[in-house]
Residue, then its C-alpha position, 0 to 999 in steps of 0.5 A: m104975398t103980402a097976405h102970406r108974409a103977416p103971419r111968418a113976421r109975427a112967428a117970428a116975433l113971438a119966438a123973439t119975445a119967449a127967448v127974452l122970457v127965457l133969459v130973463l127968468a135964468a137972471c132971476v135963478p140963484r146958481t149953485v153951481n161952481e158958485i165957489t171958484d176959490a177955497t183957501p186954507l185958513v190954517d194947514v191940516v195936518a194927518p192924524r198920528f199914531t203912537v203905538d200902545g206898547g201893552h197891546t201890540r204883540i205877537e198872538r199867535f205862531d204855528p209850527p211851520g209844519a202846522g203852516a207858519g201862519i202868525e197873528a198880530a195885535l196891533a194897538v195905537s193911540v190915533s191923535n188929532p193935531n188940528e183945532f177941528g174935530i175929524v172923522l178917520e174913514r180910512v185906512e190902507w196898511t201894510l205891515r212889515l216884520a224886520g223890513r219884509a212885507v207880510a201883510s195888508g189890507v184895508l181898515e174903516p173905522g169911522l173914528a171920530v177925533p177931536g180936534g187935539g184929541e186922541v182915540p185907541l184904534g186897534w186890528v188884528a194882522g194875521a199872515s203866512l210865514a210859509d214862503a218867508r222862512e228867514l222869518w221864522g228864527p226872529v219871530v220864534g225870538a219873540f216867544a224868548g223875549r227878544p223883540l221882533p222890530f215890526e213897521v206899519e205903512g199906509r195911506l189915509r182918509f179923512v174928513s171934516e166937516v167939509y173938505a176930505f183928505t187923502s194922505g200920500v203912503r207913508t209909515l204910520f208907526a213903527g215899534e218892537l213886537v213881542a209874544r203875548q206868551t214869552v216862554r219860560a226857560p225849563r227847570l231841571a232837577l234830578q228825581d228822588s229816586g230811580h239813578e242806579a248802576t247796571a251791568v247788562r255785560p261786564d265789559a258795558p255798564v250803564l249809568r241810568v240818571a232820573l232827570s225832572l223837566t218842568n216848563p213853567g211857561d205857556v209855551g211847549y218846546f222841546v229840551s235837549g242837553r249836548d255833551v252832558r257829563v256824569s261825574l262819580g263822588a267817593p262812595r260812602t261807607t258809613p251806613g248812615d250816609a247812606l240816608r244823606a243828601v249829598a252836599p256841594a262840598e261831594a262835588l268837588d271829588l268827582l271824577e268824569v267816566g260818561r258823556v252823553d246827548l240828550a234827545p230833544v224831549p218835549v214838555p208840553a206847557g205848565a208840566t213837569v216830565r221826567t226821562d232817563l238819560f242813559v250813561y253807556v260807560d267804557p271801563t277801559a277808558l277809566s282813570p283807576a280811581a274812577v274804575r273803584r268808584l264804578e265797581a263800587a256803585l255797581a256792587g250797591v254802595p251809595t255813591p254820589f254823582s254829578v249831571v253836567g251838561a249843555w243843555a237847551y230848548d227848543v221853541l216850535g221847533v224852529d230855534s233853540f236857545a241856550l239855558e243859562a247858567s246850566p246847573e250841576l245836579l247833584g244825586l245819589i246812585g243807592p238808597n232813596p237820600v233824605p232831603 
């Protein structure tokens, strides 16, 4: 029994010695896990701030509803770092709201280095379809006519310093007003130098034809229309020399209305001038005797001044119409071409 116990005792002694050596060696190795048990910031850490760059934040494009009602908005900001140390803006989770409604969202990973106390520009294009947001069509089109559209961008940020990474809560990042890059310019209306005439297909149905000139001086096409357009005739000119004289504004004081008509929408491309004819069908039985005499003179070829006044409007992208402020009174001459 003694001979068998001695080998076991030696084995146990060796195992104990090995365990002690392992503990000693482990105590000599530096510990790297959980070495720092507490971290206290010496200064407050503030998330980056965004300031809208109004000169580059705008609506770049809006398709008519029949073409998808897609919108692209260029968003441009200055990212400022209120901290004393530099940061890197790694990630921006954003949502764009137009007039309070969320229309687009996405994620940016700009990797933008912003020095302490400094600022750096940041921009991107937000695209969306407004096909299911009919209530926004009018406000968006209004931006093309100089009516700013309120917007807001909210989101969450991730930014890092040399040691720490920070993630902010969801909040409003920036807000402002959008205008269109190509603002609509109101049309210019004028009378053609020629093409005005009075004809009678039937004795009881005389027609006045007025040749209009519609000019779009801007970069966005639209439709021009007229409502309740009144055509009035002045006193016929009997002196031969008067037939070559342009109509004077004073002659508008003696005008008598002979008819009214609406002008159906006329497409006017960007930067173009379009001619259109306005046909006024006159009811002689509804005119005063003086107005009938002027109409008869015009039908007989006597040079007769006339006036055109109406409520003009232009329809942008088939969504909304805008009244032409200070609608002009157009003066012309039925008969020989006047001299300017």
